[in-house]
SERO-4910 file (N, C-alpha, C, O; in steps of 0.05 Angstrom, whole numbers):
BEGIN
 pado doro    nc1    nc2    nc3   cac1   cac2   cac3    cc1    cc2    cc3    oc1    oc2    oc3
  Met    A   2371   2613    199   2364   2604    174   2334   2613    167   2315   2607    182
  Pro    A   2333   2628    143   2308   2638    134   2283   2616    132   2290   2594    122
  His    A   2259   2619    139   2235   2606    131   2231   2600    106   2226   2620     92
  Thr    A   2231   2578     95   2222   2573     66   2194   2564     67   2188   2543     79
  Pro    A   2174   2581     54   2149   2569     57   2141   2545     47   2149   2539     25
  Ala    A   2125   2528     63   2120   2502     54   2095   2502     35   2073   2507     44
  Arg    A   2099   2497      8   2077   2500     -7   2067   2471    -20   2083   2454    -27
  Ala    A   2044   2468    -22   2034   2444    -31   2013   2446    -56   1998   2466    -58
  Val    A   2012   2428    -73   1989   2427    -94   1967   2405    -88   1973   2384    -77
  Tyr    A   1944   2410    -95   1923   2391    -93   1911   2387   -123   1892   2400   -131
  Pro    A   1922   2372   -138   1913   2370   -166   1890   2350   -171   1888   2330   -157
  Gly    A   1873   2358   -191   1849   2345   -198   1833   2358   -220   1836   2381   -228
  Thr    A   1816   2342   -229   1798   2353   -251   1774   2368   -238   1762   2386   -250
  Phe    A   1766   2359   -213   1746   2372   -195   1723   2379   -214   1719   2402   -219
  Asp    A   1706   2359   -225   1686   2364   -243   1660   2345   -233   1652   2324   -242
  Pro    A   1648   2359   -211   1650   2384   -199   1668   2381   -173   1679   2360   -166
  Leu    A   1670   2403   -163   1684   2406   -135   1666   2395   -115   1644   2406   -114
  Thr    A   1671   2373    -99   1655   2360    -82   1658   2371    -54   1674   2389    -52
  Pro    A   1645   2363    -32   1648   2370     -3   1673   2357      6   1688   2369     21
  Gly    A   1678   2331     -4   1703   2317     -1   1728   2330     -7   1748   2331      8
  His    A   1725   2342    -32   1751   2358    -47   1755   2385    -25   1777   2391    -17
  Leu    A   1732   2397    -20   1734   2420     -1   1747   2411     26   1764   2426     36
  Asp    A   1740   2388     37   1751   2381     62   1782   2375     59   1797   2380     77
  Ile    A   1790   2364     36   1817   2359     32   1833   2386     33   1852   2389     48
  Val    A   1823   2404     17   1834   2432     17   1835   2445     43   1856   2457     50
  Asp    A   1813   2442     57   1811   2452     88   1835   2443    105   1850   2457    119
  Arg    A   1837   2413    103   1859   2404    122   1887   2409    110   1905   2415    126
  Ala    A   1892   2407     86   1919   2416     74   1925   2445     81   1948   2451     87
  Arg    A   1906   2463     81   1914   2493     87   1922   2495    116   1937   2514    124
  His    A   1914   2477    133   1927   2479    160   1954   2467    163   1967   2472    183
  Leu    A   1964   2452    145   1991   2436    145   2011   2450    129   2034   2443    132
  Phe    A   2005   2470    110   2019   2483     93   2018   2513     95   1998   2524    105
  Asp    A   2037   2525     86   2036   2552     84   2017   2564     63   2003   2584     67
  His    A   2018   2549     42   2004   2555     17   1995   2531      0   2012   2514     -6
  Val    A   1970   2528     -9   1959   2506    -22   1949   2516    -48   1932   2534    -48
  Thr    A   1957   2504    -68   1946   2512    -95   1925   2488   -104   1932   2464   -105
  Val    A   1901   2496   -111   1882   2475   -121   1891   2478   -152   1889   2499   -165
  Leu    A   1900   2455   -162   1910   2452   -189   1889   2438   -205   1886   2414   -205
  Val    A   1875   2457   -220   1854   2445   -239   1867   2435   -262   1878   2451   -277
  Ala    A   1867   2408   -266   1884   2397   -287   1867   2383   -308   1843   2379   -307
  Val    A   1883   2376   -327   1870   2361   -352   1878   2332   -348   1901   2327   -344
  Asn    A   1860   2315   -349   1864   2284   -347   1855   2274   -374   1832   2279   -381
  Ala    A   1871   2260   -391   1865   2251   -416   1845   2226   -413   1835   2215   -433
  Gly    A   1840   2218   -389   1823   2194   -388   1795   2205   -374   1780   2189   -365
  Lys    A   1790   2231   -375   1764   2242   -367   1755   2261   -389   1772   2271   -404
  Gln    A   1729   2267   -390   1717   2283   -407   1703   2305   -389   1679   2301   -381
  Pro    A   1714   2326   -382   1700   2345   -364   1678   2358   -375   1674   2362   -399
  Ser    A   1660   2367   -355   1636   2383   -367   1639   2408   -377   1623   2417   -394
  Gln    A   1660   2422   -367   1669   2450   -372   1700   2450   -377   1715   2434   -367
  Pro    A   1710   2471   -397   1738   2474   -400   1753   2480   -372   1742   2489   -352
  Thr    A   1779   2473   -374   1794   2475   -351   1795   2504   -335   1793   2505   -310
  Ala    A   1797   2524   -351   1795   2553   -342   1766   2557   -329   1765   2566   -307
  Thr    A   1747   2551   -341   1719   2552   -329   1718   2540   -303   1712   2552   -283
  Arg    A   1726   2515   -303   1725   2502   -274   1742   2514   -255   1733   2517   -233
  Ala    A   1768   2524   -261   1783   2537   -242   1771   2563   -232   1775   2571   -210
  Thr    A   1756   2576   -251   1741   2602   -239   1719   2596   -221   1715   2610   -201
  Arg    A   1703   2575   -227   1682   2568   -210   1691   2555   -186   1676   2556   -167
  Ile    A   1713   2541   -183   1722   2531   -158   1735   2554   -143   1732   2554   -119
  Ala    A   1748   2574   -154   1757   2597   -139   1735   2609   -124   1737   2617   -101
  Gln    A   1712   2610   -138   1687   2624   -126   1679   2607   -104   1664   2618    -88
  Gln    A   1687   2582   -100   1675   2566    -78   1693   2563    -55   1686   2550    -35
  Ile    A   1716   2575    -58   1736   2575    -36   1727   2596    -17   1723   2618    -26
  Pro    A   1724   2591     12   1716   2611     29   1735   2633     29   1759   2629     28
  Ala    A   1723   2657     31   1743   2681     33   1764   2680     56   1786   2692     53
  Gly    A   1758   2667     77   1781   2666    100   1800   2648     91   1820   2646    106
  Trp    A   1801   2633     71   1820   2614     66   1843   2628     49   1848   2620     26
  Thr    A   1855   2647     59   1874   2663     45   1898   2651     37   1911   2663     20
  Asn    A   1906   2628     46   1930   2613     40   1923   2592     14   1941   2576      5
  Val    A   1900   2594      4   1891   2576    -19   1888   2592    -45   1876   2613    -45
  Ser    A   1897   2581    -65   1893   2592    -94   1888   2571   -107   1893   2548    -99
  Val    A   1876   2578   -133   1862   2560   -154   1874   2568   -179   1871   2591   -188
  Thr    A   1888   2549   -193   1899   2553   -219   1890   2531   -238   1887   2508   -232
  Ala    A   1888   2541   -261   1886   2517   -286   1911   2509   -295   1928   2526   -298
  Trp    A   1916   2485   -300   1943   2472   -312   1940   2454   -331   1923   2436   -329
  His    A   1958   2457   -353   1954   2434   -377   1977   2419   -379   1981   2409   -401
  Gly    A   1993   2415   -358   2016   2400   -364   2017   2378   -338   1997   2371   -325
  Leu    A   2042   2367   -333   2049   2350   -313   2047   2362   -284   2057   2383   -281
  Thr    A   2036   2352   -265   2034   2362   -241   2063   2366   -231   2067   2387   -219
  Ala    A   2081   2349   -233   2109   2349   -223   2122   2375   -236   2137   2390   -223
  Asp    A   2116   2381   -264   2126   2404   -275   2119   2430   -261   2135   2448   -256
  Tyr    A   2090   2431   -254   2080   2454   -241   2097   2459   -214   2108   2480   -207
  Cys    A   2097   2436   -200   2115   2436   -176   2140   2448   -176   2147   2466   -160
  His    A   2155   2436   -195   2185   2448   -199   2183   2475   -206   2200   2490   -196
  Arg    A   2164   2484   -223   2167   2513   -233   2155   2532   -208   2160   2556   -208
  His    A   2142   2523   -190   2132   2540   -170   2137   2534   -141   2122   2543   -123
  Ala    A   2161   2518   -137   2174   2510   -110   2151   2500    -95   2146   2510    -74
  Cys    A   2137   2479   -106   2116   2465    -88   2132   2436    -81   2140   2424   -101
  Arg    A   2137   2428    -60   2149   2406    -53   2132   2379    -48   2141   2357    -47
  Val    A   2105   2387    -46   2089   2364    -39   2062   2365    -57   2052   2387    -64
  Ile    A   2050   2342    -65   2027   2341    -77   2010   2326    -57   2016   2305    -46
  Val    A   1985   2340    -52   1965   2331    -35   1942   2315    -50   1930   2324    -70
  Arg    A   1937   2288    -39   1916   2273    -55   1897   2262    -31   1906   2254    -10
  Gly    A   1871   2262    -38   1855   2247    -22   1846   2219    -33   1842   2214    -57
  Val    A   1845   2201    -12   1840   2173    -19   1811   2165     -3   1808   2169     21
  Arg    A   1793   2156    -18   1768   2144     -6   1766   2118      0   1750   2110     17
  Asn    A   1782   2101    -12   1780   2071     -8   1809   2059    -17   1827   2074    -22
  Thr    A   1810   2032    -19   1835   2019    -24   1840   2019    -53   1863   2017    -61
  Thr    A   1818   2022    -73   1827   2027    -99   1838   2052   -104   1858   2054   -119
  Asp    A   1827   2073    -92   1842   2099    -95   1867   2098    -83   1885   2112    -94
  Tyr    A   1874   2085    -60   1899   2086    -51   1919   2071    -66   1942   2080    -67
  Gln    A   1911   2049    -80   1930   2034    -97   1938   2053   -123   1961   2053   -131
  His    A   1920   2068   -134   1923   2083   -156   1941   2105   -148   1960   2111   -162
  Glu    A   1934   2118   -125   1947   2140   -115   1978   2135   -107   1996   2151   -108
  His    A   1980   2110    -98   2005   2101    -87   2024   2099   -114   2046   2109   -114
  Asp    A   2015   2086   -136   2028   2084   -161   2039   2112   -167   2063   2116   -170
  Leu    A   2020   2133   -171   2027   2156   -180   2048   2170   -160   2067   2183   -169
  Ala    A   2044   2166   -135   2064   2177   -116   2092   2166   -116   2112   2180   -111
  Thr    A   2093   2140   -123   2117   2130   -132   2131   2145   -155   2154   2153   -152
  Thr    A   2121   2149   -173   2128   2164   -197   2136   2190   -191   2158   2198   -199
  Asn    A   2120   2205   -178   2124   2234   -169   2148   2234   -152   2165   2252   -155
  Glu    A   2151   2213   -133   2177   2214   -115   2204   2214   -131   2224   2227   -125
  Ala    A   2201   2197   -153   2224   2191   -171   2229   2216   -183   2252   2220   -190
  Leu    A   2210   2237   -187   2214   2262   -198   2222   2285   -179   2225   2308   -187
  Gly    A   2226   2277   -152   2231   2295   -131   2206   2310   -115   2209   2330   -102
  Ile    A   2181   2297   -119   2161   2311   -107   2148   2292    -88   2141   2270    -97
  Thr    A   2146   2296    -64   2130   2278    -44   2102   2281    -46   2091   2303    -50
  Thr    A   2090   2261    -42   2058   2259    -40   2048   2253    -15   2055   2233     -3
  Leu    A   2030   2270     -5   2020   2265     20   1988   2257     13   1973   2271      1
  Leu    A   1982   2229     25   1955   2219     18   1935   2227     44   1944   2223     67
  Leu    A   1915   2235     41   1898   2242     62   1873   2228     63   1857   2234     46
  Pro    A   1866   2209     80   1844   2194     76   1816   2208     80   1812   2223     99
  Ala    A   1801   2204     64   1770   2216     64   1758   2211     90   1762   2189    101
  Arg    A   1743   2231    102   1729   2227    122   1708   2209    117   1699   2209     94
  Pro    A   1698   2191    137   1677   2170    127   1650   2181    118   1637   2169    101
  Gln    A   1644   2202    128   1616   2213    117   1619   2223     87   1599   2225     72
  Leu    A   1642   2230     79   1647   2241     51   1661   2221     33   1665   2228     10
  Ala    A   1669   2197     42   1682   2177     20   1664   2164      2   1674   2150    -15
  Ala    A   1640   2167      4   1625   2153    -18   1616   2169    -43   1604   2160    -62
  Thr    A   1625   2196    -40   1617   2211    -63   1640   2218    -78   1661   2228    -68
  Ser    A   1637   2213   -104   1661   2217   -123   1648   2243   -144   1624   2248   -147
  Ser    A   1667   2254   -156   1658   2275   -177   1638   2262   -198   1618   2273   -207
  Thr    A   1645   2236   -204   1628   2223   -223   1601   2219   -212   1581   2222   -226
  Ala    A   1599   2212   -186   1573   2209   -178   1558   2237   -173   1534   2240   -177
  Ala    A   1575   2256   -165   1561   2283   -160   1550   2295   -189   1530   2309   -190
  Arg    A   1565   2289   -211   1553   2299   -235   1524   2287   -241   1506   2299   -253
  Gly    A   1520   2264   -232   1495   2253   -239   1472   2260   -218   1449   2254   -222
  Gly    A   1481   2273   -194   1467   2278   -172   1461   2310   -173   1471   2325   -190
  Pro    A   1443   2317   -152   1436   2345   -152   1454   2365   -136   1451   2390   -139
  Phe    A   1472   2356   -119   1484   2374   -106   1510   2383   -119   1522   2368   -134
  Ile    A   1517   2408   -113   1543   2420   -123   1544   2421   -153   1565   2419   -166
  Arg    A   1520   2423   -165   1525   2423   -194   1527   2452   -205   1514   2471   -195
  Phe    A   1543   2455   -227   1552   2480   -235   1531   2489   -257   1525   2474   -276
  Ile    A   1519   2513   -254   1496   2520   -272   1509   2540   -292   1520   2560   -286
  Ser    A   1505   2532   -315   1515   2550   -337   1498   2575   -342   1504   2591   -359
***
């Protein structure tokens, strides 16, 4: 039986990309043949940069040795991207119980759409930083 590559997506607004996000990508790239960082639009958020700009900047931050990671901008449902690109798993990071409840609810919906969600807990030293907090702080700011 031929090997079907295991592909996953890691969706988010990534505004900005934090060390926690990079850690999730790093861990996921060891679990899957290919991981796509899906820079998405979230109607509930007002990102500091357009989606395509964020995707370009994030791609520049992915280490060169991570050859099984790509970055793509996307303006639709994550499940639609997954179906169109043969990705069977959505990877999500969770920092706390509030994140877990929210991600569990999304995972239930995605499962009904035929896509499995893998929740990866944040490492304790990275759990305190959100993109919202990072935008207000000095580290990993994108300079125009």
